[in-house]
N, C-alpha and C positions, 0 to 999 in steps of 0.2 A: 774140800777145795783148797788148795796151797794158792795163794796169793804172792805175788813178789811185788817189792816197790824199788823201782829205779831209783839211785842216787846221784843228785847232782854231781856233777865235776867238783865246783866248788867246796860242796860238803865234804868230798875226799880231803881237800885241802884244809880242814878245820874252818871252813869260813861258810858263813850262811848269806842267804840273799832273801829278804823283804821287798817286795813291791810297793813303791810308794803311796799306793795309795790303801796298803794295809799298815803303814806306821805312824798313823797320827795317834797319838796317845799311849802308844803302846809301850814306849821306853825301851825298843829293841835294842840288842847292840850288834856290832859287827855289819852293818847295812852297808851293801854296795850302791854307792852312786854314781850312774852312768851319765853320757853327755858331755863328758870333758874333751874340749878339743885340744887342748895343747899340754904338756907338762914341762917345766922349767930345767933346763937339764943342768944348771948350774945348782940348784937345790938338792940333785940327786946325791945320798950318799952309798946307796949300793944296790945292784940288781941280782935276781936270781933266776935264772930260767926252770919255771917250773913243768915244762912241758916244750915240745918243739914248736907252738903254737900259744903259750902264755909265759908272761915275764912278771915277775914281782918285780917293781920299782919302789925303793926304800929313799923316804927325805926324813927330816930331822921331824916334819910335822903329820906326814902323810904315809899310806902305802895304798899303789898303785897296781893295780892288775893290769898290764898292757897285753891286747891280746891282737894277735897278728891274721892277716886274711888270708893265709894258710900257712899247712905246715911247714916251719922253716928246718929242713934237712939238720941235722948233726947239732942245733942250738943247745938242747938239753946234753947232749954226750958231752960235748967240748966246753959246757958251761959259758960260754964266751959270745959276745957280740960288741960289732961297733957301729958306728952312724955317724952321721953329719946332721949336725945341729940346722934346724934353720930360724936364724935369728936367735940364737939360743935355746929352742926350744925342740921336743919331738912332737909330732901332730899327727892324729888320728888322718887317713886318708892320702896323707901326702909325704910324711917320713917313711924311710926304709932302714931297715936293720941289715947286716950283713954278719955271715956264720963265719967261723975261722975256716971252713971249708969252703968259703966263698958263694953260699947261697944267699940272695937276696928276700927281703921278705918285706911287703907293705904293713904299717900300724893299722890296723881296723880300729881299734877304740881302746878308752882308757875307763877304768872304773876304780873309785877310793872306796877303800874299806874303810870306814867310817867306827869309833866305837862312839856311841850316844849312851846317857843316864839311864 
């Protein structure tokens, strides 16, 4: 009998996810930490759309994965987005991004990719 294993989307990007309940004392690297409310846009160095729903945001100290509430048409095709900061921040459930083709999408969540010893 052949069995297939589903590969998580983040694994395809070279990232891994370990639930916080499993990280105590393991010394895991490349953890994704969620429950981030906002990201300070003044700290952003670059962004890279990984798909029409996920954008990697890079600062000098952190790498964030921003997930949108729905697929934002042509985001990855044009690799372009614009946004209006709210008090200098992008915030989940409040901020919207707009693609070059004019589609708007709400930010659903942020996760930080953390390297730990």
